[in-house]
gemmi code that builds the backbone of each chain (N, CA, C; Angstrom):
import gemmi

chains = {
    "A": [
        ("UNK", (98.368, 102.341, 81.117), (98.492, 102.023, 82.529), (99.830, 102.521, 83.060)),
        ("UNK", (99.798, 102.803, 84.350), (101.017, 103.252, 85.002), (102.071, 102.158, 85.050)),
        ("UNK", (103.344, 102.579, 84.966), (104.454, 101.677, 85.203), (105.319, 102.303, 86.282)),
        ("UNK", (105.663, 101.535, 87.291), (106.460, 102.047, 88.397), (107.710, 101.186, 88.513)),
        ("UNK", (108.865, 101.821, 88.499), (110.129, 101.104, 88.568), (110.869, 101.450, 89.852)),
        ("UNK", (111.284, 100.423, 90.551), (112.141, 100.621, 91.708), (113.517, 100.078, 91.348)),
        ("UNK", (114.517, 100.870, 91.572), (115.823, 100.608, 90.996), (116.545, 99.434, 91.624)),
        ("UNK", (116.327, 99.224, 92.903), (117.072, 98.205, 93.612), (116.144, 97.116, 94.102)),
        ("UNK", (116.561, 95.877, 93.933), (115.750, 94.779, 94.440), (116.067, 94.511, 95.905)),
        ("UNK", (117.355, 94.564, 96.254), (117.765, 94.267, 97.624), (118.937, 95.178, 97.985)),
        ("UNK", (118.787, 95.844, 99.117), (119.827, 96.737, 99.616), (120.244, 96.257, 100.995)),
        ("UNK", (121.539, 96.128, 101.194), (122.072, 95.721, 102.504), (122.985, 96.828, 102.989)),
        ("UNK", (122.759, 97.275, 104.205), (123.609, 98.329, 104.753), (123.714, 98.198, 106.262)),
        ("UNK", (124.648, 98.924, 106.809), (124.892, 98.885, 108.251), (124.126, 99.990, 108.944)),
        ("UNK", (123.891, 99.793, 110.215), (123.231, 100.835, 111.011), (124.000, 102.146, 110.891)),
        ("UNK", (123.257, 103.218, 110.885), (123.762, 104.588, 110.785), (124.122, 104.985, 109.353)),
        ("UNK", (124.095, 104.044, 108.446), (124.344, 104.412, 107.043), (123.147, 105.161, 106.493)),
        ("UNK", (123.364, 105.885, 105.410), (122.267, 106.603, 104.767), (121.628, 105.692, 103.722)),
        ("UNK", (120.334, 105.906, 103.524), (119.556, 105.076, 102.604), (118.913, 105.961, 101.555)),
        ("UNK", (118.988, 105.520, 100.314), (118.197, 106.160, 99.266), (117.671, 105.089, 98.335)),
        ("UNK", (116.369, 105.061, 98.164), (115.712, 104.112, 97.269), (115.070, 104.874, 96.124)),
        ("UNK", (115.352, 104.407, 94.916), (114.845, 105.093, 93.743), (113.477, 104.595, 93.315)),
        ("UNK", (112.673, 105.504, 92.763), (111.370, 105.158, 92.214), (111.099, 106.067, 91.031)),
        ("UNK", (110.753, 105.476, 89.904), (110.352, 106.234, 88.726), (109.012, 105.713, 88.219)),
        ("UNK", (108.227, 106.611, 87.672), (106.919, 106.214, 87.143), (106.789, 106.728, 85.725)),
        ("UNK", (105.799, 106.193, 85.026), (105.730, 106.454, 83.602), (104.716, 107.517, 83.196)),
        ("UNK", (103.768, 107.832, 84.034), (102.670, 108.705, 83.614), (103.065, 110.168, 83.615)),
        ("UNK", (102.708, 110.905, 82.572), (103.121, 112.293, 82.455), (102.169, 113.301, 83.045)),
        ("UNK", (101.007, 112.856, 83.495), (100.024, 113.777, 84.044), (100.174, 113.942, 85.538)),
        ("UNK", (99.131, 114.423, 86.165), (99.143, 114.668, 87.611), (98.961, 113.364, 88.363)),
        ("UNK", (99.829, 113.149, 89.326), (99.803, 111.893, 90.067), (99.855, 112.145, 91.567)),
        ("UNK", (99.418, 111.146, 92.292), (99.648, 111.067, 93.731), (100.715, 109.993, 93.934)),
        ("UNK", (101.624, 110.236, 94.851), (102.757, 109.337, 95.043), (102.835, 108.876, 96.482)),
        ("UNK", (103.195, 107.629, 96.672), (103.218, 107.032, 98.003), (104.445, 106.136, 98.160)),
        ("UNK", (104.910, 106.042, 99.380), (105.817, 104.981, 99.770), (105.146, 104.200, 100.888)),
        ("UNK", (105.082, 102.887, 100.702), (104.568, 101.985, 101.721), (105.722, 101.128, 102.227)),
        ("UNK", (105.604, 100.689, 103.461), (106.608, 99.816, 104.058), (105.918, 98.580, 104.620)),
        ("UNK", (106.596, 97.455, 104.498), (106.069, 96.204, 105.059), (107.158, 95.595, 105.926)),
        ("UNK", (106.999, 95.703, 107.241), (107.942, 95.091, 108.162), (107.695, 93.591, 108.209)),
        ("UNK", (108.696, 92.804, 108.581), (108.528, 91.346, 108.592), (107.313, 90.922, 109.401)),
        ("UNK", (106.444, 90.151, 108.764), (105.265, 89.639, 109.436), (104.132, 90.633, 109.604)),
        ("UNK", (104.278, 91.816, 109.055), (103.234, 92.833, 109.205), (102.641, 93.216, 107.853)),
        ("UNK", (101.554, 93.989, 107.899), (100.923, 94.385, 106.656), (101.502, 95.700, 106.143)),
        ("UNK", (101.158, 96.044, 104.936), (101.613, 97.284, 104.323), (101.161, 98.493, 105.134)),
        ("UNK", (102.099, 99.398, 105.364), (101.772, 100.622, 106.095), (102.261, 101.810, 105.289)),
        ("UNK", (101.508, 102.885, 105.337), (101.902, 104.092, 104.621), (103.058, 104.779, 105.337)),
        ("UNK", (104.113, 105.038, 104.589), (105.294, 105.701, 105.133), (105.212, 107.203, 104.898)),
        ("UNK", (104.869, 107.584, 103.670), (104.655, 108.986, 103.350), (103.937, 109.110, 102.010)),
        ("UNK", (103.486, 110.337, 101.727), (102.690, 110.560, 100.530), (102.957, 111.956, 99.994)),
        ("UNK", (102.761, 112.103, 98.694), (102.850, 113.417, 98.067), (101.632, 113.616, 97.191)),
        ("UNK", (100.973, 114.763, 97.396), (99.832, 115.107, 96.550), (100.110, 116.389, 95.774)),
        ("UNK", (100.631, 117.393, 96.462), (100.922, 118.674, 95.817), (101.762, 119.495, 96.788)),
        ("UNK", (102.221, 120.659, 96.315), (102.951, 121.560, 97.198), (104.430, 121.245, 97.257)),
        ("UNK", (105.017, 121.415, 98.425), (106.459, 121.219, 98.629), (106.852, 119.832, 98.146)),
        ("UNK", (107.775, 119.745, 97.198), (108.142, 118.433, 96.663), (108.947, 117.574, 97.631)),
        ("UNK", (109.400, 118.154, 98.703), (110.109, 117.369, 99.714), (109.126, 117.068, 100.838)),
        ("UNK", (108.790, 115.803, 100.977), (107.794, 115.429, 101.986), (108.446, 114.583, 103.067)),
        ("UNK", (107.979, 114.789, 104.267), (108.517, 114.041, 105.403), (107.468, 113.052, 105.876)),
        ("UNK", (107.949, 111.847, 106.193), (107.031, 110.830, 106.678), (107.379, 110.410, 108.084)),
        ("UNK", (106.917, 109.231, 108.416), (107.164, 108.715, 109.754), (108.565, 108.137, 109.861)),
        ("UNK", (109.039, 108.011, 111.078), (110.297, 107.327, 111.383), (111.515, 107.946, 110.694)),
        ("UNK", (111.470, 109.236, 110.440), (112.631, 109.929, 109.900), (112.822, 109.811, 108.403)),
        ("UNK", (111.852, 109.220, 107.708), (111.945, 109.091, 106.261), (111.466, 110.361, 105.569)),
        ("UNK", (112.025, 110.620, 104.403), (111.573, 111.707, 103.556), (111.671, 111.274, 102.101)),
        ("UNK", (110.952, 111.969, 101.257), (111.008, 111.655, 99.835), (110.926, 112.943, 99.050)),
        ("UNK", (111.563, 112.941, 97.896), (111.579, 114.122, 97.052), (110.950, 113.806, 95.707)),
        ("UNK", (109.968, 114.598, 95.338), (109.297, 114.479, 94.046), (110.024, 115.383, 93.056)),
        ("UNK", (110.546, 114.800, 91.989), (111.157, 115.583, 90.917), (110.338, 115.329, 89.659)),
        ("UNK", (109.474, 116.276, 89.343), (108.522, 116.077, 88.252), (109.221, 115.854, 86.915)),
        ("UNK", (110.291, 116.610, 86.671), (110.986, 116.521, 85.384), (111.641, 115.157, 85.178)),
        ("UNK", (111.897, 114.469, 86.260), (112.527, 113.151, 86.178), (111.541, 112.032, 86.452)),
        ("UNK", (110.260, 112.367, 86.678), (109.236, 111.369, 87.011), (109.731, 110.484, 88.155)),
        ("UNK", (110.327, 111.110, 89.163), (110.915, 110.320, 90.237), (110.355, 110.729, 91.596)),
        ("UNK", (110.425, 109.807, 92.508), (109.965, 110.017, 93.895), (110.841, 109.138, 94.767)),
        ("UNK", (112.041, 109.606, 95.036), (113.021, 108.802, 95.753), (112.876, 108.944, 97.260)),
        ("UNK", (113.067, 107.852, 97.932), (112.930, 107.789, 99.392), (114.312, 107.870, 100.023)),
        ("UNK", (114.404, 108.609, 101.133), (115.699, 108.771, 101.801), (115.530, 108.689, 103.315)),
        ("UNK", (116.616, 108.241, 103.932), (116.734, 108.343, 105.385), (118.209, 108.536, 105.696)),
        ("UNK", (118.554, 109.572, 106.443), (119.968, 109.896, 106.660), (120.727, 108.843, 107.464)),
        ("UNK", (120.039, 108.190, 108.399), (120.734, 107.258, 109.272), (119.767, 106.124, 109.636)),
        ("UNK", (120.003, 104.954, 109.081), (119.061, 103.853, 109.284), (119.336, 103.122, 110.592)),
        ("UNK", (118.281, 102.451, 111.044), (118.377, 101.628, 112.236), (118.057, 100.188, 111.863)),
        ("UNK", (118.445, 99.263, 112.735), (118.165, 97.857, 112.493), (116.659, 97.636, 112.258)),
        ("UNK", (115.845, 98.416, 112.953), (114.386, 98.268, 112.846), (113.821, 98.744, 111.504)),
        ("UNK", (114.666, 99.328, 110.663), (114.210, 99.735, 109.325), (114.266, 98.575, 108.334)),
        ("UNK", (114.728, 97.432, 108.784), (114.712, 96.243, 107.936), (113.273, 95.935, 107.536)),
        ("UNK", (113.017, 95.952, 106.236), (111.645, 95.820, 105.751), (111.668, 95.803, 104.228)),
        ("UNK", (110.478, 95.641, 103.654), (110.325, 95.799, 102.210), (109.610, 97.120, 101.953)),
        ("UNK", (110.116, 97.858, 100.984), (109.609, 99.193, 100.692), (109.028, 99.214, 99.285)),
        ("UNK", (107.809, 99.751, 99.188), (107.115, 99.803, 97.907), (106.765, 101.241, 97.554)),
        ("UNK", (107.067, 101.607, 96.340), (106.631, 102.874, 95.794), (105.307, 102.644, 95.063)),
        ("UNK", (104.372, 103.569, 95.187), (103.076, 103.409, 94.526), (102.612, 104.747, 93.972)),
        ("UNK", (101.868, 104.670, 92.885), (101.421, 105.867, 92.177), (99.970, 105.694, 91.765)),
        ("UNK", (99.207, 106.756, 91.815), (97.930, 106.720, 91.113), (97.711, 108.052, 90.409)),
        ("UNK", (97.087, 107.954, 89.254), (96.739, 109.146, 88.503), (95.587, 109.843, 89.218)),
        ("UNK", (95.592, 111.169, 89.192), (94.468, 111.895, 89.775), (93.166, 111.423, 89.112)),
        ("UNK", (92.162, 111.284, 89.911), (90.839, 110.829, 89.457), (90.813, 109.355, 89.056)),
        ("UNK", (91.843, 108.624, 89.369), (91.855, 107.176, 89.168), (92.235, 106.568, 90.509)),
        ("UNK", (91.426, 105.662, 91.006), (91.631, 105.240, 92.388), (92.598, 104.082, 92.560)),
        ("UNK", (92.895, 103.352, 91.528), (93.776, 102.204, 91.707), (95.224, 102.648, 91.809)),
        ("UNK", (95.944, 101.952, 92.679), (97.366, 102.196, 92.848), (98.163, 101.245, 91.967)),
        ("UNK", (99.235, 101.773, 91.383), (100.211, 100.945, 90.686), (101.464, 100.906, 91.542)),
        ("UNK", (101.933, 99.709, 91.825), (103.068, 99.527, 92.711), (104.312, 99.129, 91.934)),
        ("UNK", (105.472, 99.521, 92.490), (106.711, 98.951, 92.015), (106.894, 97.554, 92.600)),
        ("UNK", (107.962, 96.903, 92.176), (108.198, 95.521, 92.600), (108.709, 95.424, 94.029)),
        ("UNK", (109.102, 96.557, 94.591), (109.556, 96.552, 95.975), (111.070, 96.455, 96.104)),
        ("UNK", (111.589, 96.996, 97.180), (113.006, 96.881, 97.520), (113.111, 96.338, 98.931)),
        ("UNK", (113.831, 95.239, 99.060), (114.071, 94.678, 100.387), (115.290, 95.360, 100.984)),
        ("UNK", (115.120, 95.939, 102.146), (116.224, 96.612, 102.835), (116.590, 95.799, 104.062)),
        ("UNK", (117.839, 95.415, 104.132), (118.355, 94.696, 105.295), (119.381, 95.582, 105.971)),
        ("UNK", (119.135, 95.891, 107.240), (120.071, 96.706, 108.010), (120.775, 95.810, 109.010)),
        ("UNK", (122.084, 95.787, 108.915), (122.876, 94.955, 109.811), (123.280, 95.767, 111.041)),
        ("UNK", (123.125, 95.144, 112.193), (123.459, 95.825, 113.457), (124.961, 96.019, 113.589)),
    ],
    "B": [
        ("UNK", (90.604, 96.689, 117.531), (91.426, 97.024, 116.365), (90.546, 97.636, 115.297)),
        ("UNK", (90.871, 98.806, 114.829), (90.012, 99.490, 113.872), (90.570, 99.452, 112.462)),
        ("UNK", (91.546, 98.615, 112.202), (92.129, 98.522, 110.878), (91.326, 97.616, 109.965)),
        ("UNK", (91.826, 97.454, 108.748), (91.217, 96.541, 107.783), (91.513, 95.108, 108.227)),
        ("UNK", (90.491, 94.281, 108.235), (90.703, 92.885, 108.623), (90.355, 91.967, 107.462)),
        ("UNK", (91.039, 90.837, 107.409), (90.807, 89.868, 106.344), (90.744, 88.470, 106.946)),
        ("UNK", (89.907, 87.658, 106.337), (89.726, 86.313, 106.841), (89.468, 85.352, 105.685)),
        ("UNK", (90.116, 84.180, 105.651), (91.138, 83.734, 106.591), (92.490, 84.385, 106.303)),
        ("UNK", (93.448, 84.157, 107.149), (94.781, 84.677, 106.892), (95.561, 83.751, 105.968)),
        ("UNK", (95.244, 82.473, 106.050), (95.896, 81.492, 105.185), (94.844, 80.519, 104.673)),
        ("UNK", (95.023, 80.102, 103.416), (94.104, 79.119, 102.855), (94.908, 78.196, 101.953)),
        ("UNK", (94.802, 76.902, 102.230), (95.424, 75.900, 101.361), (94.298, 75.101, 100.733)),
        ("UNK", (94.324, 74.968, 99.441), (93.257, 74.268, 98.756), (93.832, 73.437, 97.616)),
        ("UNK", (93.033, 72.531, 97.145), (93.454, 71.715, 96.012), (92.965, 72.350, 94.717)),
        ("UNK", (93.711, 72.137, 93.683), (93.337, 72.658, 92.368), (91.925, 72.225, 92.007)),
        ("UNK", (91.160, 73.179, 91.523), (89.795, 72.879, 91.124), (88.742, 73.240, 92.159)),
        ("UNK", (89.179, 73.471, 93.388), (88.236, 73.839, 94.440), (87.922, 75.331, 94.369)),
        ("UNK", (86.806, 75.706, 94.974), (86.430, 77.118, 95.081), (86.859, 77.653, 96.445)),
        ("UNK", (87.263, 78.895, 96.478), (87.616, 79.531, 97.746), (86.968, 80.905, 97.819)),
        ("UNK", (86.709, 81.348, 99.040), (86.127, 82.673, 99.255), (86.871, 83.367, 100.381)),
        ("UNK", (87.216, 84.613, 100.135), (87.899, 85.422, 101.141), (86.995, 86.589, 101.533)),
        ("UNK", (87.192, 87.033, 102.787), (86.384, 88.147, 103.264), (87.290, 89.302, 103.668)),
        ("UNK", (86.798, 90.491, 103.456), (87.498, 91.704, 103.872), (86.524, 92.624, 104.593)),
        ("UNK", (86.915, 93.085, 105.762), (86.145, 94.102, 106.490), (86.950, 95.397, 106.496)),
        ("UNK", (86.465, 96.423, 105.836), (87.223, 97.670, 105.754), (87.127, 98.455, 107.058)),
        ("UNK", (87.876, 99.529, 107.117), (87.764, 100.443, 108.243), (86.367, 101.064, 108.197)),
        ("UNK", (85.777, 101.178, 109.359), (84.416, 101.692, 109.450), (84.288, 103.051, 108.766)),
        ("UNK", (83.258, 103.200, 107.968), (82.940, 104.434, 107.252), (83.812, 104.692, 106.036)),
        ("UNK", (84.720, 103.774, 105.730), (85.451, 103.889, 104.468), (84.537, 103.395, 103.355)),
        ("UNK", (84.283, 104.250, 102.369), (83.341, 103.840, 101.341), (84.005, 103.169, 100.147)),
        ("UNK", (85.316, 103.286, 100.034), (85.989, 102.631, 98.915), (86.766, 101.424, 99.420)),
        ("UNK", (86.668, 100.356, 98.659), (87.330, 99.102, 99.039), (88.022, 98.529, 97.804)),
        ("UNK", (89.218, 98.038, 97.991), (90.048, 97.577, 96.878), (90.556, 96.162, 97.155)),
        ("UNK", (90.714, 95.408, 96.094), (91.377, 94.117, 96.157), (92.627, 94.161, 95.280)),
        ("UNK", (93.721, 93.624, 95.819), (94.977, 93.516, 95.093), (95.491, 92.087, 95.246)),
        ("UNK", (96.363, 91.699, 94.336), (97.028, 90.403, 94.437), (98.531, 90.641, 94.398)),
        ("UNK", (99.236, 89.924, 95.261), (100.680, 90.066, 95.320), (101.339, 88.702, 95.239)),
        ("UNK", (102.223, 88.529, 94.278), (102.993, 87.303, 94.165), (104.422, 87.571, 94.614)),
        ("UNK", (105.142, 86.489, 94.846), (106.480, 86.593, 95.424), (107.397, 87.465, 94.563)),
        ("UNK", (108.025, 88.438, 95.196), (108.968, 89.278, 94.484), (108.350, 90.406, 93.696)),
        ("UNK", (107.036, 90.569, 93.829), (106.348, 91.628, 93.093), (105.574, 92.522, 94.049)),
        ("UNK", (105.253, 93.704, 93.565), (104.369, 94.556, 94.331), (102.925, 94.158, 94.117)),
        ("UNK", (102.030, 94.672, 94.936), (100.606, 94.375, 94.737), (100.115, 94.828, 93.366)),
        ("UNK", (99.218, 94.025, 92.786), (98.596, 94.359, 91.503), (97.103, 94.535, 91.728)),
        ("UNK", (96.575, 95.585, 91.160), (95.164, 95.917, 91.322), (94.271, 94.864, 90.679)),
        ("UNK", (93.225, 94.470, 91.400), (92.235, 93.547, 90.857), (90.903, 94.232, 90.591)),
        ("UNK", (90.365, 94.892, 91.640), (89.061, 95.508, 91.486), (88.828, 96.484, 92.617)),
        ("UNK", (87.838, 97.409, 92.436), (87.498, 98.251, 93.565), (86.021, 98.603, 93.567)),
        ("UNK", (85.552, 98.912, 94.761), (84.156, 99.251, 95.015), (84.061, 100.648, 95.611)),
        ("UNK", (83.037, 101.342, 95.208), (82.634, 102.549, 95.923), (81.244, 102.247, 96.466)),
        ("UNK", (81.156, 102.192, 97.782), (79.956, 101.652, 98.439), (79.719, 100.243, 97.893)),
        ("UNK", (78.519, 99.950, 97.403), (78.271, 98.585, 96.934), (78.554, 98.411, 95.451)),
        ("UNK", (78.878, 99.474, 94.761), (79.084, 99.407, 93.315), (80.526, 99.041, 92.967)),
        ("UNK", (80.655, 98.015, 92.136), (81.966, 97.623, 91.644), (82.279, 98.487, 90.431)),
        ("UNK", (83.243, 99.384, 90.561), (83.459, 100.397, 89.541), (84.541, 100.058, 88.538)),
        ("UNK", (85.451, 99.183, 88.900), (86.505, 98.846, 87.946), (87.040, 97.454, 88.236)),
        ("UNK", (87.321, 96.729, 87.173), (87.925, 95.404, 87.293), (89.138, 95.327, 86.386)),
        ("UNK", (90.206, 94.765, 86.891), (91.414, 94.593, 86.099), (91.250, 93.426, 85.134)),
        ("UNK", (92.057, 93.462, 84.078), (92.071, 92.318, 83.165), (92.630, 91.079, 83.841)),
        ("UNK", (93.316, 91.287, 84.979), (93.820, 90.155, 85.746), (92.681, 89.326, 86.323)),
        ("UNK", (91.531, 89.955, 86.467), (90.395, 89.308, 87.104), (89.651, 88.483, 86.050)),
        ("UNK", (90.033, 87.193, 85.970), (89.409, 86.344, 84.966), (87.970, 86.026, 85.373)),
        ("UNK", (87.286, 85.291, 84.506), (85.894, 84.928, 84.766), (85.754, 84.055, 86.001)),
        ("UNK", (86.845, 83.450, 86.437), (86.753, 82.590, 87.620), (86.727, 83.398, 88.917)),
        ("UNK", (87.021, 84.671, 88.804), (87.058, 85.552, 89.978), (85.782, 86.384, 90.032)),
        ("UNK", (85.231, 86.492, 91.230), (84.107, 87.408, 91.395), (84.208, 88.063, 92.763)),
        ("UNK", (83.864, 89.325, 92.800), (83.907, 90.073, 94.051), (82.569, 90.743, 94.259)),
        ("UNK", (82.201, 90.833, 95.538), (80.939, 91.478, 95.886), (81.128, 92.350, 97.118)),
        ("UNK", (80.262, 93.318, 97.222), (80.192, 94.139, 98.432), (78.722, 94.507, 98.604)),
        ("UNK", (77.946, 93.547, 99.026), (76.476, 93.664, 98.910), (75.854, 94.821, 99.684)),
        ("UNK", (76.363, 95.159, 100.814), (75.746, 96.231, 101.604), (76.680, 97.418, 101.764)),
        ("UNK", (77.704, 97.451, 100.957), (78.631, 98.570, 101.042), (79.526, 98.529, 102.258)),
        ("UNK", (79.561, 97.377, 102.936), (80.453, 97.275, 104.102), (81.542, 96.256, 103.790)),
        ("UNK", (81.396, 94.999, 104.253), (82.422, 93.998, 103.969), (82.348, 93.571, 102.514)),
        ("UNK", (83.415, 92.927, 102.067), (83.469, 92.445, 100.692), (83.957, 91.000, 100.692)),
        ("UNK", (83.558, 90.253, 99.681), (84.075, 88.901, 99.481), (84.690, 88.793, 98.096)),
        ("UNK", (85.727, 87.988, 98.026), (86.382, 87.669, 96.753), (86.347, 86.157, 96.619)),
        ("UNK", (85.699, 85.677, 95.563), (85.601, 84.247, 95.335), (86.422, 83.857, 94.114)),
        ("UNK", (87.127, 82.772, 94.231), (87.847, 82.199, 93.089), (87.263, 80.807, 92.854)),
        ("UNK", (86.755, 80.599, 91.669), (86.204, 79.290, 91.326), (87.245, 78.474, 90.556)),
        ("UNK", (87.178, 77.167, 90.759), (88.060, 76.246, 90.015), (89.514, 76.719, 90.088)),
        ("UNK", (90.007, 76.803, 91.303), (91.336, 77.367, 91.508), (92.397, 76.628, 90.697)),
        ("UNK", (93.415, 77.393, 90.309), (94.558, 76.876, 89.574), (95.819, 77.198, 90.372)),
        ("UNK", (96.891, 76.491, 90.082), (98.126, 76.724, 90.831), (98.615, 78.154, 90.659)),
        ("UNK", (98.344, 78.743, 89.531), (98.746, 80.121, 89.280), (97.983, 81.140, 90.115)),
        ("UNK", (96.946, 80.706, 90.794), (96.205, 81.610, 91.674), (96.888, 81.772, 93.028)),
        ("UNK", (97.885, 80.952, 93.291), (98.606, 81.047, 94.556), (99.240, 82.423, 94.674)),
        ("UNK", (98.905, 83.123, 95.731), (99.348, 84.504, 95.914), (98.840, 85.004, 97.253)),
        ("UNK", (99.246, 86.227, 97.581), (98.667, 86.933, 98.717), (97.592, 87.857, 98.161)),
        ("UNK", (96.405, 87.768, 98.724), (95.298, 88.623, 98.295), (95.095, 89.697, 99.361)),
        ("UNK", (95.274, 90.932, 98.932), (95.228, 92.072, 99.844), (93.960, 92.880, 99.634)),
        ("UNK", (93.447, 93.361, 100.723), (92.299, 94.255, 100.690), (92.733, 95.592, 101.275)),
        ("UNK", (92.197, 96.660, 100.746), (92.491, 98.004, 101.249), (91.213, 98.824, 101.233)),
        ("UNK", (91.182, 99.861, 102.042), (90.035, 100.764, 102.016), (90.508, 102.208, 102.128)),
        ("UNK", (89.661, 103.108, 101.674), (89.982, 104.534, 101.786), (88.709, 105.306, 102.129)),
        ("UNK", (88.888, 106.437, 102.818), (87.723, 107.187, 103.307), (87.088, 108.030, 102.221)),
        ("UNK", (85.833, 108.448, 102.427), (85.104, 109.174, 101.388), (85.653, 110.558, 101.092)),
        ("UNK", (86.250, 111.207, 102.051), (86.726, 112.564, 101.807), (88.115, 112.597, 101.194)),
        ("UNK", (88.691, 111.449, 100.985), (90.066, 111.395, 100.509), (90.109, 111.434, 98.989)),
        ("UNK", (90.206, 112.634, 98.443), (90.336, 112.729, 96.995), (91.728, 112.318, 96.554)),
        ("UNK", (92.612, 112.171, 97.504), (93.981, 111.776, 97.184), (94.194, 110.281, 97.320)),
        ("UNK", (93.175, 109.573, 97.730), (93.200, 108.118, 97.653), (94.262, 107.453, 98.505)),
        ("UNK", (94.379, 107.894, 99.746), (95.269, 107.206, 100.670), (94.599, 105.913, 101.087)),
        ("UNK", (95.230, 104.789, 100.822), (94.636, 103.482, 101.063), (95.279, 102.809, 102.261)),
        ("UNK", (94.438, 102.140, 103.041), (94.868, 101.437, 104.237), (94.703, 99.942, 103.977)),
        ("UNK", (95.770, 99.201, 104.191), (95.782, 97.798, 103.803), (95.543, 96.865, 104.986)),
        ("UNK", (94.930, 95.734, 104.676), (94.766, 94.663, 105.635), (95.966, 93.728, 105.601)),
        ("UNK", (95.949, 92.691, 106.435), (97.088, 91.771, 106.532), (97.193, 90.781, 105.367)),
        ("UNK", (96.120, 90.658, 104.610), (96.148, 89.761, 103.466), (95.698, 88.349, 103.783)),
        ("UNK", (95.295, 87.637, 102.731), (95.001, 86.206, 102.795), (95.980, 85.508, 101.862)),
        ("UNK", (96.769, 84.616, 102.427), (97.730, 83.886, 101.593), (97.082, 82.603, 101.087)),
        ("UNK", (96.951, 82.502, 99.781), (96.343, 81.330, 99.157), (97.423, 80.440, 98.559)),
        ("UNK", (97.358, 79.171, 98.903), (98.223, 78.162, 98.296), (97.346, 77.127, 97.622)),
        ("UNK", (97.551, 76.958, 96.329), (96.787, 75.971, 95.564), (97.714, 74.811, 95.228)),
        ("UNK", (97.344, 73.641, 95.733), (98.203, 72.461, 95.530), (97.870, 71.734, 94.240)),
    ],
}
model = gemmi.Model(1)
for chain_id, residues in chains.items():
    chain = gemmi.Chain(chain_id)
    for i, (resn, *xyz) in enumerate(residues, 1):
        res = gemmi.Residue()
        res.name, res.seqid = resn, gemmi.SeqId(i, " ")
        for name, pos in zip(("N", "CA", "C"), xyz):
            atom = gemmi.Atom()
            atom.name, atom.element = name, gemmi.Element(name[0])
            atom.pos, atom.b_iso = gemmi.Position(*pos), 0.0
            res.add_atom(atom)
        chain.add_residue(res)
    model.add_chain(chain)
structure = gemmi.Structure()
structure.add_model(model)
structure.setup_entities()
């Protein structure tokens, strides 16, 4: 089974600071990679996804993520965060031809105004 | 609203009681998934359906849990003889038939509290 590790449990930063959240997975084969976000009181929403091609993918709200196959990593970045980015962020992976997603434990991001 | 819907949003029950949750996927999504999320953890896969067929069940899904999707549309998840350890958020997700990449759309969840 897949194992997904998110490096930080809770990140606190100020507006305009840069954000990087780490994600590593255990499977050595072909995978699909996702970042989901859960804003306070809302349901999980897809932030961005990687299936193939350019390893640098851009998502909504200025987020991007880079797939580094050799490091089994899919780190999420945003150059300048806003107060509205306060949320919980989940990295998720599924093996090709397997439909279930394996999630990391999540990282709570608090952005101070 | 054309998203995934779940009912009820909250359920409080006493230990030993049975509970049933419902999930309505996005229209025309043929795959439907159930996940469970406990505090401080990410969602954990429970089971999934392709149309009405239940194709995979996690070992997390004990004999007290049963899921159905009788007509390939909505799904129900029943927990019999609930235990305090069943307290969690139960999430439903769906994905469209042409999505070989398995992009899943999540509902708001049903929060279960077992007293």
